[in-house]
N, C-alpha and C positions, 0 to 999 in steps of 0.2 A: 414120260419129261421131253418130249420132243417139243408140246405147246410152249416149255418153261426157256423163255431168255434168259434167268437167274438162273440156273441150273448149268449152265455151259458157262459161267464168268467161275466156277467154281475149279480147283485144282483137279486135275486128272483120277487121285487117287484117291479125293474126298469121293468123285463122281461113284466111282467102282465102290468105295463102302456104301453107300446108300444104295445102289442097286444090292447090293449084297442083302442088303435090311429090307427087302422087299419092298420100299418107298415107290407107290406109283406117281405123285404126283408130291411138288413143296406146298407147303402149306401157305397161306396170307401172307403174314406175316413176314416168313422166311423170305419170297419172292419178290416182296417190296424190301428187303435191309440185305438184300446179298449186294445190289448194286451201289448202294448205298455205304458198305461198312467196306467193300474188297480193296479198295485204296488206303483205308486207313487216311483221310482227309478232312474228315468234316467231326465233330458231333452229334451222335444220334439218341433218339429216344424211341422205342419199341413198348407201347404199351398193346397189350391183347390177350384176352382171356385163358385161364390157367391150363395147362396142357394144351396150349395153342402154338409151342415150337417154339417160344421164345429164344431158349439157350442156343439152340440151335440157329436160331437166325441171327445171332452173334456169332456164334463161333465155328462155322462154316465157313463164311468168308474170311474173320477174324483169321486161322488158320491157313488159308488159300492167303491171303497175305505175307503169313512169315513165311510161307512154303515157297516165294518167288527165289530164283535163283539171283536176283539183282536183290534182295531185302538187304536193306541196311539194318533194319532193326528186328528184332527176334524173338521179343516180350510181349505177353498177352495177361497182365494184371486183372485179375477178376478179384470183386470187392466183393463179401459177402457180411449181411448182419448178422447168421447163425454156422457156428463150427460143425453141427450138422448138415447144414444147406451143404459146406465145402466138401464135408465129405461123401456128402448124397453127388455129389456132382463130380468126384473123382473119380467113384464108381463109372458115371455115363460117359466121361472123357479120355478115362484109360484106355479104353480099347479101342476107342479111333485113335487115339493120339499115338498108341503104340503102334500103330498100321503106319504111323506116318512119320516115328522115328521122333517124335516129337516130346518130351521131356513134360507130367506133369506136377507139381508141387503143391503139395496141403501144406499148409503153414499156418497154425495155432498151437494152444498151449500143449497138447496130447501128444503132436507130432515130433518124434525122436531129432536131438540135437545132430545126429549125421548126415540125415533129410537135411535138415538147415544149412548143413556145414556143403554139402555138396551143390545145391542149389548157388548158393556165394560165391565160390568158384567158380562155377560157371551160366550166370542169372539170365538162363532164355528159356522159351518152351510155352506153358502156362504156368502162374503163379495165381493160387486160391488161398484167397485170407483176408482177415479181418481188420477192419478199422482198427485195434487195438493191436493187432500183433505187426499190425503196418505204422503206428505211433512207435511200437517198440524198436521197431530197427532203425527209424530214426534219432531216436535218441540213443540206444546204443550202439550205434552204424556210422554216426551222422556223416566220419567223415568220406565213407563209401559209395552216401545217397546219390551224386553223378552216375560213378560206376554202377551204381545198380540200376536206376532208372536211364541209362543213359541210350539203352536198349527195348525203351519200352515203345510198342507198336501203340499200342492203346488201353485205357482203361476200362473195364467191363464192369458197372454197379448192378448185379440183382437186387430187385424187392424194394426198388429204388423210393417206393413210397413206404416203407418204413422206414426212412434216413428222413424226407422232409419233414423240417420244422423242429427237428429236435438238437439235442445235444450232440448226439452221435453224429447227427448229418453236418453238424458247423465243426464238428471234428474231423470228418472225412472229406468235405467242402477244402477245408483249411491243410490238409495233409497232401491232397490232388494238384494244389497251387503252388505246393512249396516243391514237390515234386518237379514243376513246370518252371518253379524258378531257379532250381538246382542242375537243370539239364537247361534254360537259358531256352526254351522251346513250347509252344504249346502243345499236349500230348491229347490227342482224342479219344474223346469218350464218352460211353456207350452205356446207356440207361436202360434198364430193363423192367417192366411190372406189369399186373393185370389189375391194376386200380388207381388209377389216376385220375380226379378230375379234370379240374381247368389246365387243359396239357402247355400253354403258356408261362405259367408259374412252374410247372414241372421244369420246364427247359430253363425258364433263370436260374432255377435251384441248382441243373445239372451244370451251366455253364455262367455263375454269375456277369452281369453287368452284360454279357452277352446271347441271352437266351434265342433272341429273334432270329440268328443264327445256324441256331440244331435244327436240323430235321428229326421229323417227326413224322410217326408211321402209327398211325392207330389200326389197331385190326378191328376195331367194334366189340361187342358183344359176340358170344355164342347163338348159335339161331335155334339151338337145340330147345327141347319141350321144358316147361320145369312143372315141377307140383308140386302144390304145399299144402300142407294141412297147419293148423292153430287149434291147440287143444287147449281148455282153458280147466285149472285144478282150484280150488276154493279151500281155504284154510277156516276150520269155524273157529269162530272165538273162545267156544267152551268144549275144550276133546273130551269125547268118553273116556271116562272110564273105566279101567279094569281090575280085579284081585289082583294085590302086591305078588309077585312073582316071587320065586327064593330060588338060590341054588344055582348051578351053570347058568340056565336060561336067562335070570335076571344079569348075569353077571353081561349076558350078549344081547341085553334089550339099548337099544339106541338112545344114547344122551340126550336129544333133541326129542321135544313132546311133537314136534315138527309133523302132519301129517301127509303135508301134496309131496314132499320129496319120496316118502315109502310108496307112495301110488303111483308118482311120477317111474320110480327105481321098476313099480311091477311092468306098468303100460310098456316099457324099454326093451324089457327082460323079453315079453312077448312078441313086443313086434320085431325088435331087431337080428334076435337068435337067428342062425343060419347065415349071415350075411355080413360084409365087412359095413363100418361104421364110423361117422365122425361125430362125438357128441361132444357140445361146448357149454358149459355151464356157466362160464364167466368170472371163475375165480379160483387158486388152487386148494383154496378149503373145498369146496363143494365138488371138485374132481375127485379128493378123499372121499366126501360122501358116497354121491353117485357109485364111486369105485367099492367102496366097501359094500352100498344096498347090493347091487350086481353082482357081485360075488360071493355077497350069501346065498342070492337067490341060488345061481348057479350050486353051490354044493346043497343046497336044501333039495333042489330038483333031480341031484346026483348026477348031475350033467358035465364035463367037461369045461372049463372057465371060458366065456371069448370074451372078457373083460378086463382091460388094460389103460392104466394111469400115463400120464404122461405131461408133466409139467416140468417148468424152469429151476423146481427146488429136487430134482429129483435127480438121483446121479445117473451120466452117460450110461452104467447098465443096465439098469431098470428101464431109461429111454428109449434103448435099442432095444432092448424085451419088447417091448411096445410096437417098435418101428421094425421088427423085424417077421412079428407076427400080423401085422397087415400084409405087408410083402408074401409072404407063403400063399402059395393056393390049398393046400394041403387040408385048413380048417380053419373055418371062420372068423373074424376078428374085430372088437368093435374097442376104438381109443377112447376116453372119456380123456379129455386135453382144453388146456387154455389155447391162447393164438403162438404157445410152440409149435403145432400142428398145421397155424395157420400161413404160413407161409410155403416155400416152394420144394420143402421135402419130399422127395420122390417115394410114397408109400401105397403106390398102386392104384387104383381106382376102388372111389366105397359105393355103396349103393345110395345110402341116403347120409344129409348132415341133418344134425340135434342140435337143436336152439334153444337153452333153457331161460327162460327172461329175456329182457332187448339185449340185443349184441352190444358191442361198445359203441359202433357205428355204424353207418349204414354200407359204406367200404370195406369194413372188417365182413358184415355179413355175406358181401360180394366175393369179399376172396376167399372166404369159409364155404362158399357155396361151388366153389371152379373145381370144390373137390370130387363133386359127386356130376354122375352124366358124362363120362368121359367117354366111355366106350362109345362107339359109334352104334345106333337107333336106339340108344338107352337114355331115358330122361334124368334131369336133375332134379333130384327128392328133398325135399327141405320140411322137415317138424320140427315145429315149434310147438315149445309148451308153456303156459302163462299163468303166473301163479301172482293170487288176489287172496285176502283177507277178507272175511266176512262184515259184512258192514251192521255195524254196532250203532248203538246212542250217539257214542263220543268220537265216529270215525274222524279218522282225516282228512283233509279235500283229498290228498293222494289215491285213499282209500275209496272215497265217495264217485271220483271220477274215472277211477279203474285207471288207473295213469301205467303200471307197468303193460296191460295189454294193451291201451290205445297207443302207446310209443312203441310196442313192438309190430302193432298192424303199420302205426305210420314209417316205419324202416324198412316193414317188406313194399308198401306200396311204391315208396320212394325209388326202391328196387328195381320193383317192376316197371318204372318211368323211365330207371338208366339213371337215375341222378343219384352220386354220392360225394360226400365231403370233398369241398377242393383241400390240394396242399395251403398248408400255411407257412410259406419259408419264411416270412419277415422275422425279424424279434433280434434284440442285440448279444444274447448271448455271450455275454461279458464272462459267466463262467468257463466257458470253455476258452475264453481269450487268453482270462487265465492261463489255462493249463497248454497253451499252446504257446504261448509266449516262453514257459517254462520249458519247454521241451526244442523251441529251435534257439533257448539258448544251450540246451544239452547238445543240439545238432551241430554246432557252430564253433561249441567254445566260448561264448559270450558273441553280443550284441551291441550295439548301438544303442538310444532308444530312436533314433532316426531311422535305422536300419529297420529295426521290430514293426515301428509302424509304419514303413512304405511296406515292407512285403504282408503284414497282415492287413492291413487295414486301410492300403491305398487304393487305387482307384478297380483295379481288378482284383481285389483281396478280399478273403470270406468273411472279413469284420467292416466292410465299406461306410457303413452304415455308422462308427463308434466315430467321432470327431476327434480332433488334435488334443482339444482341451479336457474330454472323459478319457482320450488314452493316459494324459499327463496327470491330472487327478487319480487315474486308477495304478500309475508308476510310485504316486507321492507315497501313498496307501501300501502299496506292493511292502515298499522299503522301510515304511513304519513298525511293520508286524511281522518285519525280518523275511518274508517272503524271499523279496530281493534283495540286491548290495551291487554299490557300482564303482567299481578299481577307477584309479588313479586317472587311467587316460579316458575313463567315460563309459566303458565296455558295463553292461549290467549281464552279472550273476546271479548265481542262485546263494539265496541268504541261507544263512542257521537253520531258518525253518522249512526254508523250500528244499535244500537239499536233501532232507530225510524225505519230504514225500514223493522227490522224484527218483530217489536210490529205491522206492520200494514198489513192487510190483504192480500196484493196487491203481497207480499213477494214471496208466497206460488208456484205463478206461473215462470216457469223458460223463459219462453218466455219473450217478448217485445211486447206491447201494447201500442197502443193509447190511451191519454186519451182522453175519451167520454162525451158529454152531454147528457144526459136524454131526451125522447119527450116523454112529458104529452098532452092529448088530452082530456077532458072534465074529468079530476080525473082519467083518467087510463091513463097507463105508454104504450107508443107505442112500446121502444126498444130506441136502443143507435145511434149515430151519432158518430164520429173519430172528433177530437177535431181542427185538420183540415180544417173542412166543413166550410168554410165562409159562414154565416148568418145574414142575416139584417130582423129585424122589417118589416112586410109585404111584402116578398118575397114567394115566392112559391115552394114547394119542392113535389117529390113523394118519398112515403114510405110506405110500406106496400102494394103496388097497388094501393095506395087511393092518392089524391092529399093534401095538407096542406097549409094553410097559415102561416106564424110565428107572432103572436100575443105577446109574450114576449120573454128577452133573460137572464136568474138569471149565470152570470157567476161564482158569487162565488160558488154558489148549483150546478154547471154545470148542471141546467136542462132550457128546451125550451118547451115552449109551444105554442099550436097550434089548428089549428079549422079545420073544412074539408074545401075546397075550390075547382075549379076549374083548369083546367090548371095547370102549373107549370115545371119546370125541374129538372130532374135528380139529385141527390146532389153528388157530386164527392168522391165517399168511395175511398177508397184505396183496393188493390188489383188485380189480373188477373192472368197473365200466369206466370207461370213457369220457369226453367231455361232448353234451348232445350240442350240436347245431341249432342254429336257431330255423333254417330249415325243417327242421324235423319236430321242431315242437310248433312249430306252424303247421305244417299239416296234422299234427295232433288233433289241433284247435279244430280244424276242417273237419277232422273227422266227429270231433264229440256235434260239431255245430248242423251236421248233414244228415241224408240219409240214408237209407240201406246198409247192406251187411254184407262183406265178403263173403264168397262160395269159399272159401278153404277154413273161415268159422266151425268149430264145431259147435254143440247145439251149447257150451258152457261157454266159451269164450266168446259167440253171439251176444250172451244175455248180461257177460260184462260190459259189451261195447254200447249194449243199451241201458243198464245199468248207468253207465257214464253220460250218456247224454241225457238221461232223464233228470241224473246230479246236473249237469252244465246247463240245463235247463231251468230248472227248482232254482238254481246259481243265480240265475241270471247272467251269466258269463259272455251274452256274447254284446251285454252294454255295461256290465259291472266291470270296473279295474280293482278295487279294495272290500275285502271281504272282513268283515269283525269275524274273531274265530278265539273265545275266549282272554288269554292271556296273552294274546299276540292279536297280530292282523297281517292279513295275505295281500301283496300285492300283487298280482295276477298279470303276467308281461308278454308270454308266450315268447320271449327272446333263448336265446341260446346261453349258454353258462358263461363262458366269456363278458357277454353283455351286462347279463345279471350282476357280476359281479363287481364288473364296472359301474352301475347302478348301485350297486350296497355300496359303495366308497363314495359314491357324488351324495346321496343321503346321509352319510355320517355324518357330514361337512356341516349339515343341518339337527345334529344332536340326536341324529334317529340311528339304531343298535338295527341294522337291516342285514339279514344274510339269505343268499342265494340257497337256493331251497325249490329243484323243480324245475317250473313254468314258471319260478316267478321268487319273490322275496318274503321271508316271515322277518316281520317287524315285533318290538318289543312294545307290548301296548300300554298307553295311558288313555284317561278323560280324553285327549284333544289327540289321541294319536292321529287318524284321519284326515282332520284337517290339516295336521302337521307337515302330512306327506301329499295334500291336494297341493298348499301352499308349496312345499318345497321342488316341485315337480314343475310348478312354473314357473321355479324360480329358477331351476337348471335349464329349464328351454328359454331364458329371457337372456341370461347372464353368458358373459364369455365363457369357455375352457378354463379349467380350473390347471394351473403346473400340474407336472408329475409330484410333486415336493407337495404341493394343497391337499390332491387328490390322496396320498397316504401317508398322509403326519403322524396320524393315528391310529395307521393299518401294523401287526402283529403277526409274525411270522412268516414271512417272507422270502426266509429262506425255501427257496425248494430244490435247487441243482448243487452239485458238489462241490464249486469253489465258492457258493454263493455266501459262506460265512467269509471269505477274505475281501468281501467288496466294502467301501466306503459305501454308508447308507444311504446315499443319493443315486450313486447308480447302481444299487441293489434296487432300489422305487424303481429305476428308469428300464433296466432288465425284466423284474418281475413284471411292469406293466405290459411291456411290448408284448410277452407271449402270454400271459391271462388276460388283459382285460382288454375288451373292446368297447373302448368311450364315444366312440363317432358313432356306433348303431344303439348305445344306452341314451345317448342326446337326444338322437334323432328319433327314441320313442317319445322321448319327454317330450318333445316340440308335440310331435300328432298327439299326445295323450291333453297337451294341455289346449291346444287349437279343436280337436274336435269334440270336448269336453266330456268328454267318458270316464272323468274321475268325481264330475259332482254328479253321482247316481245314491237312487235312497242304500242308507244304510239296512246290515242284517236287524232283523228283529229279534 
């Protein structure tokens, strides 16, 4: 440590702790962060790869600051997107802080009231909390907010990328701003992330309107070796038939006739056994499917089970079992998981990361891959599985072009280039504004309209994009539907309807969630299922990697009682892939129009790439934009989802039914559809852009967020467009298409 100038800025007790842990040097992010954070006088973002010591980079100087003899502020508030991450950080910090005699307070729904009460009596040390629990503090202890946060030295926001652009992120921005307003001072903010694209946008998110003043530490990518293998699996059009099974064996047959998942599971079983790994199949339903298949293979081979499920609908006990299996060193374990294990929960090092199908985003793939190759001298390993259906006579465009495989290759290619999706911090977020307005009223016991606008939508407020006229329109509508009311003195108060919502525990979450049923087996809770899951008594389902039979359904109590069974069908969980960025789609086009094959493709995946290129050439997609395909035609744009959705809205104004689908739009066909599409795109390029109201006047199903139902139609349209549509890029594409003449190309025969 003699070469480290930052080490000697730390408290002597922390220095001794570092020596006792056997550290021989500080990591790059820590070396650079300590001098910026130790005085608690600025906002800082630390962007560094997974396992690069980001947490210590923030907490070592933060703890040094509150340990100073003249420190007037002795509280560090750590905000996490996950309760599991709080539990994990508590385990990591408790040892160090115990030696420093600094209390650490985990705070979420599973923490006892006695622990919370002790913190409230003496709010000092390190508070580990989620945005929802922080919201509850504001609502239920509004009169104490100034005292609670008066001693705050800084906020530390972990997994910053998980908040940017979301309703939950806007909620967090608002809560930090309200804490500062209550204390009448700026409280330094420290953002931690392994996955940030445009750092200036991330800085603007961390400190709205003053992002330029945020200090940024970008520790760059890991320089370790990366090994990649992408294997292709093809699903035949006609499955081979076997004699009908009977008896117990028939009961255990897979409900799905798909062969590829079974073959992939067999390959995973042969390849992963004996080591720790993470497998990401992209949805909770597929987690259940692959866990079941792998558990069955272990049983058939007479070997101990090494495969464990992990997703958000499982009970915390089942998730803990998986996390414990990964952490313990006596036996190997592989988790089949959703993005619940994508974030920074400490599960130790894993040998490889498996991605089945294209990931939700390049950023997500990078985050997941950061779990592998963490031990010194070890390579990170990415195993990908591409699934395609055999090409038949009536194959879809996606099947002909092998778009699933092409997208997966494109994302790996962009990952290797060091690109990933930039954060999207813009958006009106009217849904969360309603929640924060109701929360502010609960905190203050009532506010005037002027006070509410000034605090939430003022120059430095989290909802600064919302105008005075829009705020007035919102208040008027909320009054009409009894969310709000106003007393004779002008104070805004909870209305009859609003009071019921605020007094329910579900109020504290800003994001929308499906109502869920609890699953109970022998008196033990297993987890929850979305209410959209259709269930009947006697039906068999897969949950927690096991098969269960539904014995009883109590709709009023939202409880399903189950017993162990054989066989079963995976439940239709919600969730899946994310929104695809234009950069990904354009890289897909580059791959299809290019030559050569990445070295990491196996024979089948390489064949898929070549078949996609053959189809691309046969369809003349280098020149053609519109393809006629029976009852519909496809407008191939190679734009991202937000731009394609915007283009669909623009085309609907010309009487065309256009739906975003993959790299373009599907348009219901008639005799002159192609000519109408060409004329519409030329007109879009030539005309002034429509207003949001004009763009969405015929649109349905715009309610996507928790409080969207409470918005007047005009504001709902503004909110939806700001979060889901890229009108600028859609119109730019129309202009380029009209100028280049690519629309006026030969028709399909």
